[in-house]
C-alpha positions in Angstrom: 145.4 -125.3 11.8 148.0 -123.8 9.1 150.9 -121.3 10.4 150.2 -118.2 8.4 153.6 -116.4 9.5 155.4 -116.4 5.9 151.9 -117.0 3.7 149.5 -114.9 2.1 147.1 -117.0 0.4 145.6 -120.6 1.2 144.8 -123.3 -1.6 142.3 -125.7 -0.8 142.3 -128.5 -3.3 139.7 -131.5 -3.7 140.1 -134.6 -6.1 136.6 -135.5 -7.3 134.7 -137.3 -10.2 133.3 -135.4 -13.1 129.9 -135.2 -11.5 131.0 -133.9 -8.3 133.4 -131.3 -10.1 130.9 -128.5 -10.8 129.1 -128.8 -7.4 132.7 -128.6 -5.2 133.5 -125.6 -7.7 130.5 -123.7 -6.7 131.2 -124.1 -3.2 134.8 -122.7 -3.4 133.7 -120.1 -5.6 131.5 -118.5 -3.1 134.4 -117.9 -0.8 137.5 -117.7 -3.3 137.3 -114.3 -4.4 139.6 -114.8 -7.4 137.5 -117.7 -8.7 138.4 -121.3 -8.9 140.3 -123.5 -11.0 139.3 -127.0 -12.4 141.8 -129.0 -13.9 141.7 -132.6 -15.6 144.2 -134.8 -17.2 143.8 -135.4 -20.5 145.7 -138.3 -22.9 146.4 -137.6 -26.6 146.9 -140.8 -29.1 148.3 -138.7 -32.0 148.8 -134.8 -33.0 145.2 -135.0 -34.6 143.4 -136.4 -31.5 141.4 -133.6 -29.7 142.4 -135.7 -26.4 140.3 -138.1 -23.9 140.1 -136.8 -20.1 140.9 -139.4 -17.5 141.2 -140.0 -14.0 139.7 -137.5 -11.4 139.2 -133.6 -11.8 141.1 -131.6 -9.3 139.0 -128.3 -7.9 141.6 -125.2 -6.7 140.3 -122.2 -4.7 142.4 -119.6 -3.0 141.7 -117.5 0.2 143.5 -114.6 1.2 145.2 -115.2 4.7 143.8 -112.4 6.7 141.8 -111.6 9.8 138.6 -113.2 8.1 140.4 -116.6 6.9 139.0 -118.7 9.7 135.6 -117.8 9.3 135.8 -118.2 5.7 137.5 -121.5 6.1 135.0 -122.5 8.7 132.1 -121.6 6.3 133.6 -123.5 3.5 134.3 -126.5 5.6 130.5 -126.6 6.6 129.4 -126.1 3.1 131.7 -129.3 1.9 130.0 -131.2 4.8 126.6 -130.9 3.8 127.9 -131.7 0.3 129.7 -134.6 1.5 126.1 -135.9 2.9 124.9 -136.1 -0.3 128.0 -137.8 -2.2 130.9 -138.8 -0.4 134.1 -136.2 -0.8 137.6 -136.5 -0.1 139.2 -134.3 2.7 140.6 -131.1 1.3 144.0 -130.2 0.8 145.4 -127.1 2.2 148.8 -125.4 0.9 150.2 -122.1 2.1 151.3 -119.8 -1.1 153.3 -116.8 -0.7 152.2 -113.6 -1.8 154.5 -113.1 -4.5 154.1 -116.3 -5.8 150.0 -117.4 -5.6 149.0 -115.4 -8.6 152.0 -117.6 -10.7 150.5 -120.6 -8.9 147.1 -120.0 -9.7 147.9 -118.9 -13.4 150.0 -121.9 -13.6 146.8 -124.2 -14.0 145.7 -122.5 -17.4 147.1 -122.9 -20.8 146.1 -122.6 -24.3 143.4 -125.4 -25.2 143.0 -126.1 -29.0 139.3 -127.2 -29.9 138.2 -129.0 -32.9 140.3 -127.7 -36.2 139.8 -124.0 -35.7 139.5 -122.5 -32.2 141.8 -122.2 -29.1 140.8 -121.2 -26.1 143.6 -118.7 -24.2 143.7 -117.2 -20.8 143.2 -113.5 -21.0 146.9 -113.0 -20.0 148.4 -115.4 -22.6 149.4 -113.8 -26.4 148.5 -115.6 -29.1 151.1 -117.5 -30.9 149.1 -119.8 -32.9 147.4 -117.6 -35.7 146.1 -120.8 -37.7 143.1 -120.9 -34.9 140.8 -118.5 -34.0 141.3 -117.3 -30.4 138.5 -117.1 -27.9 140.0 -115.5 -25.1 138.5 -116.2 -21.3 139.6 -114.6 -18.1 139.2 -118.0 -15.6 137.7 -116.3 -12.8 134.4 -118.5 -13.2 134.2 -121.9 -12.0 132.9 -123.1 -15.2 132.7 -121.7 -18.8 136.6 -121.2 -19.2 137.1 -123.9 -21.8 138.6 -126.4 -19.2 135.7 -128.6 -18.2 134.7 -131.2 -20.7 131.0 -130.3 -21.5 132.3 -127.0 -22.4 134.8 -128.5 -24.9 132.6 -130.6 -26.4 129.8 -127.8 -27.1 132.5 -125.5 -28.3 133.8 -128.8 -30.7 130.0 -128.9 -31.8 129.5 -125.4 -32.0 132.3 -125.2 -34.6 130.8 -128.0 -36.8 127.3 -126.7 -37.0 127.3 -122.8 -36.8 126.5 -121.1 -39.9 128.3 -118.0 -41.0 125.9 -114.9 -41.5 123.4 -116.3 -39.2 122.5 -115.8 -35.6 122.9 -118.1 -32.6 121.3 -118.1 -29.1 123.1 -119.2 -26.0 121.1 -120.3 -23.2 122.6 -120.2 -20.0 125.5 -118.1 -21.1 127.7 -118.6 -18.0 131.1 -116.5 -19.3 129.9 -116.3 -22.9 132.9 -118.3 -24.3 129.9 -120.1 -26.8 129.0 -117.0 -28.0 132.1 -115.5 -28.7 133.5 -119.0 -30.3 130.5 -118.9 -32.7 130.9 -114.9 -33.5 134.6 -115.8 -34.1 133.5 -118.7 -36.4 131.4 -115.7 -38.1 128.1 -116.1 -36.9 126.4 -113.1 -37.7 125.2 -112.2 -34.1 124.3 -113.8 -30.9 121.9 -113.7 -27.9 123.4 -114.6 -24.7 120.9 -115.1 -21.7 121.4 -116.1 -18.1 119.4 -116.0 -15.2 122.6 -115.5 -13.2 122.8 -111.6 -13.5 126.7 -112.0 -12.8 127.0 -114.4 -15.4 125.7 -111.7 -17.7 128.2 -109.3 -16.7 130.9 -111.7 -17.1 129.7 -112.3 -20.7 129.7 -108.6 -21.7 133.0 -108.2 -20.5 134.3 -111.2 -22.3 132.7 -110.0 -25.5 134.5 -106.6 -25.0 137.9 -108.3 -24.6 137.2 -110.5 -27.7 136.0 -107.9 -30.0 132.4 -108.9 -30.5 130.5 -106.8 -28.3 128.8 -105.1 -30.9 127.4 -108.4 -32.1 126.1 -109.8 -28.8 123.1 -108.9 -26.9 123.4 -110.2 -23.3 120.7 -109.9 -20.8 119.0 -111.7 -17.9 116.4 -114.3 -18.5 116.0 -117.7 -20.0 113.6 -119.5 -22.4 110.4 -117.8 -21.3 111.9 -114.2 -21.5 113.1 -115.2 -25.3 109.8 -116.8 -26.2 108.0 -113.5 -24.9 110.1 -111.3 -27.2 111.9 -109.7 -24.7 115.0 -109.6 -27.0 115.9 -108.9 -30.2 115.6 -112.6 -31.8 113.3 -115.1 -30.7 114.7 -118.1 -32.8 118.2 -119.0 -34.8 119.4 -121.7 -36.5 121.9 -122.8 -33.8 120.8 -123.0 -30.2 123.6 -123.5 -27.9 122.6 -125.0 -24.1 125.5 -125.9 -22.0 123.9 -126.6 -18.8 123.0 -129.5 -16.7 120.6 -132.5 -17.9 117.6 -132.2 -15.6 117.6 -128.5 -16.3 117.9 -129.0 -20.2 114.7 -131.1 -19.7 112.9 -128.7 -17.6 113.8 -126.3 -20.6 112.6 -128.4 -23.2 109.3 -128.6 -21.3 109.1 -124.5 -21.2 109.4 -124.6 -24.9 113.2 -124.4 -25.9 112.3 -126.0 -29.0 110.8 -123.2 -30.1 113.7 -121.2 -30.2 115.2 -123.2 -33.1 114.6 -122.3 -36.4 113.3 -124.8 -38.9 116.1 -127.1 -40.2 118.3 -125.7 -37.3 119.8 -127.6 -34.8 120.5 -127.4 -31.0 123.5 -128.3 -29.4 123.0 -129.7 -25.6 125.8 -130.3 -23.0 126.5 -130.4 -19.5 125.2 -134.3 -19.8 126.8 -137.3 -18.2 126.6 -140.0 -20.2 123.9 -142.0 -18.2 121.8 -138.7 -18.5 121.8 -138.6 -22.3 118.8 -141.2 -23.1 116.7 -138.9 -21.1 117.8 -135.8 -22.5 117.4 -137.2 -26.0 114.1 -138.5 -25.4 112.9 -135.2 -24.0 114.0 -133.3 -27.0 112.3 -136.0 -29.2 109.1 -135.7 -27.2 109.1 -132.1 -28.3 109.6 -132.7 -32.1 113.0 -132.9 -32.5 115.3 -135.3 -34.6 118.5 -136.8 -33.2 121.4 -136.0 -35.2 124.8 -137.2 -33.4 126.3 -137.9 -29.7 129.9 -136.8 -29.0 131.5 -138.2 -25.6 134.5 -137.1 -23.8 135.1 -138.9 -20.7 131.8 -139.1 -18.5 130.5 -136.0 -20.4 128.1 -136.0 -23.9 127.1 -133.6 -26.1 123.9 -134.1 -28.2 122.7 -132.3 -31.5 119.1 -132.6 -32.3 117.4 -131.1 -35.4 114.0 -129.2 -36.0 112.3 -130.3 -38.9 110.9 -128.0 -41.6 107.4 -129.1 -41.1 107.5 -128.0 -37.4 
């Protein structure tokens, strides 16, 4: 039991591998009102190197120390107990943070992240100083889609490579909206951003407003079925982005996700562990797509597949 006499916030952290990081972050995010932080060590070989993640990922959450703390902590530990039954977890670490220091402690985990040749991800409170890159400002109050996770970074790097200036993009499972924003900063004409989670759609709209691209984004609740049904302004695009999880990507291919790609267009797929890549690739090929390339960062991969003109 922690003493709370001189503390206002309780920091909870766990060090886990990449596959578990998302599940742990989702659990912490249920109870941490200000979101969670996912931190990954990265090593660089030279100034041009995009960086290679190594070691475990550390997931942080912050609970307010008040009369509801023990109830929240008990429920959090119960949720982690159930997750531990599926995959072994380390014991969470607890640290008290003084009221005047907790925001600084939370923000200290975030720094500008250069992506590819043109992009830089900035926490919302940091002013841009590198004007050689296009800034994507994100408030890291959501578990994922903040630019810190390797799968998001892979998807951003591939978006930079394949976006076509003056043409639309479709972002399936938009999360924070980071991929749509990046594509628009890279001169896509407009973006359709959809997610089955209504809160993610709200976060996307807010992030687009903060980045000055809201007038070029249509954000709504839904997925592949709703797009194909014509519920939104566009039904296909030369670039489709889907940074979700491998089993979901396979299900979305079965639901007709390949139909969202314009002839000669491509789809960028991420949220895929290395050992899952072949299954995702085979699913895309089963729906008429051609493999283009695969990019890897630590345990995670991004895959690009193309739709031929005769499809």
